[in-house]
N, C-alpha and C positions, 0 to 999 in steps of 0.2 A: 571555799578553798578546795574542798574535795571535788566539786564539779569542774573547776579549772584543771585540777590534776588529772581527772579522768579524760577531759577533752584533750589535754596535751598528750596523754598516753595514746588516745585514739589517733591523734595527728601523727605521732611517732610511728604508729602502726601503718598508717597510710603511706608515710614516707618510706618505711622499710619495704612495703609491698611494691611501691613505685620503683624503688631502686632495684629490686629483684627483677621486675618486668623489664627494666632498662637493660640490665645485664643479659637478659635472655633475648634482647633485640625487639621486644614488643613495646614500641614507643607509644603507639596510640593508646594501648591499654594502660600504660603508665600515666599518660596525661589524664585519662579518664579517672584513674585512681586519685590523682592529685586534685581533681575538681571537687572531690568530696570534702576537701578542707573547708570549703565555704559553709558547710553545715555544722562545723565545730566552733565553739567559742574559744578560739586560740588567741592568747595574748602575745605581745611581742616578746620573742625569746629566740635562742639559737635554733630551736626546732622550726620556728616560722621562717627564719632567715634561710635555713637549709632547704626548706620546702620551696621558697621563692626561687632560690638559685637553681634547684633541680628542675623546676617547671620551666624556667627560662632556657636552660640548657636543652631540654627536650623539645621545646617549641622552636627555638632558633637554630639549633645545631643539628639535631638528629632527624628532623622532619623537613629540612630545607625550607622552613618558613611556611609550609602548607597549613599547619595548625597554629599559626602564630596568634590568631585572634583569641585562642583559648587563654593566652597569657594576660590579655588586657583585662580580664576579670579581676586580676590582682589589685588593680587600682580601686575598684569598687569594694573589694574585701578590706583594703586599708581604710577606706572611708567608713565602712560599716563597723569594723572591729576596733580600729585605733582612734576614731574621731572622739575628741574629748579627753584623750589620754596624753601623758607627756611623751609617748613614743610616736605620736602621729607624724611629726615632721621628720623624725629619724627614719621611720618606716617608709615614708614617701621618697625621701632622698636615697635610701638604700635601694628601693625598687627601681628608681630612675637610673641609678648607677649600674645595676645589674643589666638593665635593658641596653644601655649604651655600651657596656662591656661586650655583650654577645653580638650586638649589632656591628660593632667595630671588627670583631673577629670574623663575622660573616662576610663583611665587605673586603676584609684583607684576604680571606681565603679566595673570594671571587676574583680579586685582582691578581693574585698569584697564579691561579688556574688559567686566567685569560692570558697572562704573559707566557706561561708554559705552552698553552695551545697555539699561541701565535709564533713562538720561537721553534717549538718542536712539535709540529702538527703530525697527526697520524696519516697513514695513506688514505683512509676513508675521508678525513677532513679535506685533504688536498684534492681528492677526486670530486667531492661535493662542491668545493669552492670553484673548481673549474667548470662543473656542470651548471651551477646556478649563477655564475658570474658575480659572486660575492666574495670579497676579500677575506683572508683568514682573520684579520683584525676585526672586521665587522661580524663575522660568525662567532668569534670569541666573545665579542661584546654582547651579542644577542643571547648567547648561551649562558654566560656567567655574570656579566656586569649588569645587564638589564634586569634580571630577577632580583639582584641585590638592591638596585635602585627602586624597584617596585616595593620591596619590603621596607626600605627607608621611607618611602612616601606613606605607606600604611601606618608605620610607627609614628611618623610625624603627625598624621591626621588624627590619630588616637590620643597621643600624649599632649597635644597642644589644643585639645578641645576645652570648652569653657568650664565644664564641671568635672573634669578628670583629676587634674592636680588642684585647681582652685585659685581664687584670687584674694584670699584673706591675707592679713598681714603676715601670717606664718607661712603660707603656701606660695605667695607671689614671688619671693626670692628664689624658691626652688623652681618655679615655672620659668622665670627669666634665665636661670642657669641652664635649665633644660633646653630652652630655645637657643641659647648661645652655643651649647654643646652640639646641637643638631646642625646649626649653621657651620660650625667648624668642621663637623663630620662631612657635610656636603662639599665644603671647600677642599678638604683633604683628598677626597676620592672623586672630585670633579663630577658631582651628581647634578646636572643642569636641570633635569625635570624635578628632582626632589627638592631643590632649593626653592623652586617656584611654589611647591606645595607648602613648604615650611613658611614662606613669606605670606601666603594666603591665610593660613591658619593663625599665624601670629597677628596679622592685621585684623582678622575677624575678632580675635580675643580682645585686643586693645580697643577696637571700636565699640564692642559691647560693654567693656569694663569702664572706659573713660568717656566715650562720646555719645553712646545711645541715651536718649532721654528716658528718665524714670517716670512712669505714669503715677499720677497722684490719686486718681479715682478708680476704684475697682468694685466688682460685685461682692456681695457677702459670701458667695460660694467660692470665691477665689482668695480666701484668707492666706493660703500658702504663698500665693504670688505677692501679697502684701509683705509677708515676712521676708521673702527673697529680695524684694526691692529695698526693704529697709536695711538688710544686711549689705546689699550692694552699695547703698548710699554711705553707710558707715565705712565700708572698705575704701571707697573713693576718698573720703575725708582723711582717713589714715594714710592713704597713698600721698596726698598732697602735703600732709604734715611731716611725713618721714623725710629726713634729709638725704637718704641714700636711694630710695626706690625710684624717684624721677631720674636720677643720674644713671642708675643701672638700666632703666628702660631706654634711655637715650643711647647708652652704649650698645644695647642689643639692636636698636634701630640702625645705628651707625654701622655696626658689623654686618647687618643684613643688607643695607644699601651697598656697601663696598663689595660684598660677595656677589650680589645680583649684577652689579656693574661689571665686575671682572668676568662673569659668565655670560654677559651680553643678554641678560633677561630683562629687556627694556619694559615689557608689559608689567612684570613684577616690580621693577623700579618705580614706575609711574604710580601703581596702586599703593606701594609702600610710602612714596613721597607724599601722596594725598593724605594718608592717615597721619604721617609724621608731622606735617605742617599743622593739622588740626590739633594734634596732641600738644605741639609747641604753643599754640594759642591758649589752650587750657592751662598749661604750665605757666605761661606768661601772666595770665590773669590771676593765678594764685600768688600768694606772697610768701616771703621768708626764704627757706633754704633751697629754692629751685634756681637760683641765679647761676650757679656753676653748671647746672644741667642745661640751661639755656645757652650758655657760652659753648659747651661741648656740642650741643645740637646744631647751632648755626655754623660752627666750624666744620662739622661733618657735612652739612649741606653745601658749604662753600667748596669743600674738597670734591663732592659729587659733581657740582656744576662745572668745576674746572676740568674734571675728567670727561664730561659730556660736551665740552667746548661751548659753554654758555658763560662768557666772562662777565656779562652784565649782572647776572644773578649771583655769580661768584663774588663780585665786588659788593653787591647789596648785602649778602649774608655776612661777609667779613666786616662790613661797616657796623652791623648790629652787634657782632661778637666783640669788636673793639670798643664799642660804646658801653657794653655791659662789663668789660674787664676793668678791674680796679688796680691790681698789682701786675707789674711787668707788662705794662701797656705798650711800650715802645715797639716791640717786635710785631705785634698784631696790628698796631696802627700803621706801621710801615708797609705791612702786607696790604692793608686796606687801600692805602694811597696808591701803591704800585698797581694793584688790581684795577683800580678805577682808571688809571692811565691806559690800561690795556683795552678798555672798552672803545669800540668804534663809534664814531659820530654819525654814521650813515645807517639809514634804515634799510633792511633787506627788502627787495622787491618781492611782491607776492607771486608765487608760482601758480600758473593756471594749468599745469600739466594734469591730465586726467589720471585719477588714481593715486595722486601723491599729496602729501601734506607739507605745506610750506613752513619754512623756519619761523616766519612771522606768526603763523597760527600756533605753532608749538610754544613760542615765547609768550603769546597772549594767554594760553592755557596755564603755563607756569606762573605768569604774573597774577592770575586770579587766585592762586593759592596763597599769595602774600597780600591780597587785597589791592592789587594794582590793576590798572586798565591795560597797559602795555608794558613791554620790557623797559627798564630804566635806561635812559640815555646818559652820555658822558656828563653833560651839563647838570642834569638832575642829580647824579651821584656826587659830583663835586660840591654842589650847593648843600647837599645833605651832609656830607662830611664836614663842611664848614659849620653848619648848624650844630652838629654833635661835638665840635671842637676836637676832632680826631687828628687833623694835621699838626696841631700843637704838640701832640704826644709822640709823633713820628720822629725818626732820626733826622739830623740836619742834612745828611747826604741825600736822603729821599726828598726832602723839601727843595733842595737845590735842583734835583732832577725834575721835579714837578714844575718849578719856575722856568726852567729851560724849555720844557716841552710846551709851556703855555705862551712863550714869547711869540710876538707877531713876526719878527724877523728871524727866520730859521735858515741861515746860510750854512756853508760848509764848516765854518769855524764853530758855530753853535752846535752843529751836528756832531762834530768831533768832541766838543766839550760834554755833550749829553752821553756819548758813547763811553768816554773816560769815566764820567760820573757813575754810569751804570756798572762799569767793571769794578769800580771801587766798592760799590754797594754789595755786589755779589761776593767779592773777596772777603768783606768784613762779616757778612751774614750769609752762610751757605743755604739757609732756608729760603732765601729770596731768589735762588738761581732759577726757579721755575718760571719767573717772569722775565728772564733775560731775552729769550728768543722772541716772545710777543712784543716786548718793548723795542727791540731792534727794528721790527716791522713798523712800529709806530713812528720811530725816528726816520726811517726811510720815507714813510708816507708824508710826514710833516716837511721833510726836506724837498720832496718832489713838488708838493703843493706850493711851497714858498718859492722855489726856483722857477716854476712854470710861469709865474707872474713877472719874472725879471729877465730870463734868458729864453732863447728858443732851442738851444742845443746844450746837452749836458754830457760830460764824460762819465762812462760807467765806473771808472775807478774811484770816483768821488763817493760812490754809494757804499763802499767797503771801508768805512771809517774805522771800524774796530779791528782791522787787520793791518799790520805793519807792511806786509807785502801782499797786495791784492792778488787773488788767484782767479783763474778763469772758471775753475770748477765751482767755486762758491757762488760766483755770479750766475752761472747757468743753472745750478741746482737749487738755489735759494732765492736770489734777488729777482731774477727775470720772471720766474713763475709768480712771485708775489705781485710784481708790477702788472703783469698781464691779467691775472685772475682776481686779485684782491684790491688793487690800488684804485680802481674805478677812474682811471685817467686815460685819455686818448693820447697815445704816444706812437712814435715810429722808431723802431730799433734797427740800427745799422750795425751788423756784426763785423763788417770790414773795418770800419773806423772806430768800433767800440764806443758808439755814441747813442744818445737818446734825443729825439726831436719831439717837442711837444705839439699839440694839435694846432695852435695858431701858425707855427712855422710850416706845418704840413699844408694848411690851407693856402698860404702864400706860394708854396712850391707848386701846388696844383694850378693856381691862377697863372703863374709864370709859364707852366707847360702849355696851358690853353692859349696864351698869347703867342707862344712860339708856333703852335699849330695854326693859329689864325693868320700868321704872316705868310704861310705857304698855301693858303686856300685862295682860289680864284674869286675875285670880287664881282658880285652881280652888278651889271651895268644899271644905272638909274633909269627910271622910266621917263619917256618924253613928256614935256610940259605943254603939249598942244591942248587946245580947247576942245572939249568933247561936246558933241551935239546930242543932247539927251532928248529923246522923243517919248510920247506917252506909251507907245507900244513897248519901247525898251524898258520903261519904268514898270509896266505891267509884268513883263517877263522877269525882271529882277525881283519884283515882289513875289511873283509866283515861285521863283527859284528859292527865295528866302523862306517862303512858307513851307515848301517841300523839305528844305534843309531842317527847318525847325521841327517838322513832323518826324523826319528821320531821326533827328537828335532825341526827340521825346520817345520815339519807338525804341531806339537803342538804349535809352536810360531805363525804360520800363523792362525791356528784355534783360538788361544787365541786372536790374533789381530782382526780376523774377528768377534769373539764374542764380543770383546771390542767395535769394530766399530758398530756392530749391536745393542749392548746395548746402545751405545751413540746415534745412530739414533733413536732407540726406545724411549729413554728418551727424545730426542729432539721432536719426533713426539707426545709423550705423553704431553710434555710441551706445544707444539703448540695446541694440542687438548684441553688441560686443559684451555689454554688461550682463545681459541675460545669459549669453553664452558662457561668460565667466562664472555666473552664478550656477548655471546647470553643470558646468564642468567641475566647479568646486563641490556641488552636491554629489555628483557622481564620484568624485575623488573621495569625499567623505564616506559615501556608501561603500565604495571599494575598500577603503581603509577600515571601516567598521566591519565589513564582511571578512576582510583578512584578519582583523583582530579577533572576531568571533571564531573564525576557523582555527586561528592559532590557539585561542583559549580552549576550543573544543578538542583540538589535537593534544594540547597539554593535559586537559582533563582525561581524555582517553588514554594518553600515555601514563598518567598517574594511576588510573584504574587498572590498566594492564600491569603496571609495576606492583600494585597491591595484590593483584591476582597471582602474579608470579611469586611474590613473597608468601602468599597463602599456600601455593603449591609446595614451596620449599619447606614451610612449617609442617604441612601434612606428610611430606616425605621424611622429615626428621622424626615425626611422631611414629610413622609406620616402620621405618628402618632405623633402629637404635644405632647410634654411632655415626650416622650419615652427617657429614659436615659440608656445608656450602655457604659461602659468604652472600649476604644480602645485596652486595654490589652488582652481582650478575643479573639482578632484576632490572637494572638500568639498561641492559642490552636489548636489542631488537628480538622479536619472537624466535626467529630462526636460530640466531646465535645462542639464545637462552635455552631452547630445546636441545640443541646439540651439546652445549656444555653440561646441562643438567643430565642428559642421557649418558654422556661420557663419565661424569662424576658418579652417577648411580651405578653404571656398569662396573666402574672401578671399585666402588664400595661393595657391590655384591661379590665381585671376584675376590676381593680381599676377605670378605666375610666367609666365603666358601673355603678359601685357602686356610683361614684361621681355624675354621671348624675341622677340616681334615687334619691340620696340624694338631689340634686339640685331641682328636680321636687317636691319632698315632701316638701322641705323647701319653694319653691315658692307657693305651694298650701296652706300651713299654713300661709304664708305671705298674700296671697290674701284673705283668709278667715278672718284673723285678720283685714285686711284693710276694708273688707265689713262690719264686725261687728262694726268697728269704724265709717264708713261712713253712715250706715243705718239710725240712728236718724237724722243726718244732711240732708240726702236726703229726708226723710219724711217731715222735716220742709220746705225744699226748694220746694218740690212738693205741699205741702199745700199752700205755698205762691204763687207759680206759678198758682195753680188752682183758687185762689181768683182773681189773676190778669186776668186770661183768662175769668173767669165768668164776671168780670166787663167789659172787652173789648168786650165780645160777647153781653152783654146787651147794651153797648154804640153803637156797630155796628148795632144792631136790631133797636134801636131808630132812628139812622141815616137813616137806610134803609126805615123805615116807613115814616119819614119826607120827604125823597126824593120821595117815592112813592106817597105821598099826593100831593106834588108839581106837579109831572107829571100828576096825575089824574085831578087836577085843571086846568092845562094847556090844557089838551085834552078837558075838558068841555068847556073852553072858545073858543077853536078852533071850537068845534061843534056848539056853539051858533053863531059864525060868519058864518059858512058854511050853516046854515039853511036859511040864507037870500038869497042864490043863488040856492035853490033847485028848484024853478019854472023854472028859466032859464036853469038849468041843465036838467030838464025833457024835456023842449023844444029842447034843443040841442041834447039830446039823440034821440028825435023823428026825427030831421032833418038829422042827420048824416047818417043813413042808406040810405036816398034818394040820397045823393051825391055819384057820381061815383068817382072812383079813377082816378086822373090825372096822365098822364105819364110824364116822365122827359122831353121829347121833347116838349110836349105841355106846360109844366110849363116854360121851357126856352123861348119858343116863346112868352108866355104871359108876362114874365118879360121883354123881348126885346121890346114888344109893349109899355109897361108902360114906359120904359126908353125913347123910342122915343117920346111919348106924353109929357113926362116931359121936354125933350129938346126942343120940339116945343113950349111948353108953355112958356119957358124962352125967 
């Protein structure tokens, strides 16, 4: 408990330090300070939440996403610190929410700035746009929207990895919610490249989680792999037993497919569709609560194929969804029957155009996803619906329309009945309105096929059975393009008489025209029937002529074959050359794009380095000149503008500092003068008082000095009186002293020794 408290106090200290660095504008140092949280054993608490929030704000908002990768360590912190605790799911969900919050704010700011740059561009932007021939909208996109999209791609790549959030029963719902939020985010801000990255990451995750085979045999040294594979197997079993997880996964797939389709990312649609169909097969093989998931999945696939103009697969998926539905089956069964009627009975011809993929090949590739050889035809789909007993669950009006369209005699009366029946179906059920226009074309097709066997000419007004008053515009804009491009019938249209003539009448008309031409052509007179005299020489000449003709014919055929072969080889060589040229051109284009991207990245990096250097210059100026204020936003400017503005700000700061110092000196001088004026009378009074005191003290000291001097004089006089008594003896002593000789030390010692001996003898 004490260790956790100490760790939390240390974390709170790191958080406080990072907040102070952030307030000072030192964002990188603040991020480095926050990185030390990984060394502390911090449990889930408000301190940990505040730390994650502050780190996300620093990485996403204040560094423009440059140091965004530093935030991704938080997911590993969560797994290391919170794994096995009741706060694991809450912590991961909170972290994901923080990321999505700041990512949304970043993209919103980029969109607002792009709109402002497009609507109110600066003079520099207008000039650069004119010089580079790049529109303002494109420049705004490259400057603001593209970096935001790149950040979204990086966030998606990190958060949708396999081991970041996880695939356990606790983490998989959070992962699916995160994927759905990222898809919605890309759809909201129209991030076409980012949605592709989201789709790729999600498909890789699902493929590894549900589709990748789990190895059973491993080496002894790979025991950790055995543990991971065992956990993955348990997670898969829990996924299939859970009644909500398959349905939530299908919802994410459906949302992803719809978004990719709306953004025309067909490569992403195809990759996602391949994975989705395999997942559906796995869900189908499992039992129990996945039935609703299958219904939603096939309904989503049907909607996708309808948007992509593949009615056969749309009808196929709707048939499966109707078969799996138990309750409220009439609506989806009616849709399945009408969708089947929209399928064409004709196969598309294969296109041999170089560099293009035919519709037949695309349909064959889609059919392989469902275990079919080719795209399902009308007859196959109808038989399949009958075996599933789906028509019995459809509405009666739909069954009546189905019976009318299947009738062999399809004249104008039946056509009008079918149109009226279709109008009633659409009026009763608005969800079936999507089939109205395709079924009108089917009715026109059946009507043309039926009438072509009975009449040679047809009035165009009979083709507008759904309109009370046929209009010319409807015929020209809808019916005639369908007849010429989609009906696959040889017809001749006469706009003067508003009639259509079928191909058999056209042939008769051509024969009649040829007969009329033949009547005006001169008849070649018949040859005379005289008997010819055929001789051997003539026969030889005829044979020789025939031989020469045969040789010429053979030579012409060989020449034609050689020319045909040479033309074919030339065409093949040209095709290969063109293909190689395209490959080289594409390689050059990629190299140029890569070089441009590298140059752009280098320019961005140099710009970033220069910005950091300018910020360092600003920090040094702030440290050297106290009180110098300059915003970090000026570091975004070019070097010339930066130097000019910093020089101007520094000169202004120095000028203000000098003026403030002079003002302070002047103010201090006035203050001192005022103080002196206030203190002068008081000082004079004090000086006078002190002078009186000093005068009294000097007088007292003089009196004391005189008294002491008197005492000393009197003492000397007394001493002199006493000394006068010894003056006679002193004079005598002075007279005797010169007569005495000086005694040496040896003599003095001997004398003292003699005295001592005498004293001892006397005792």
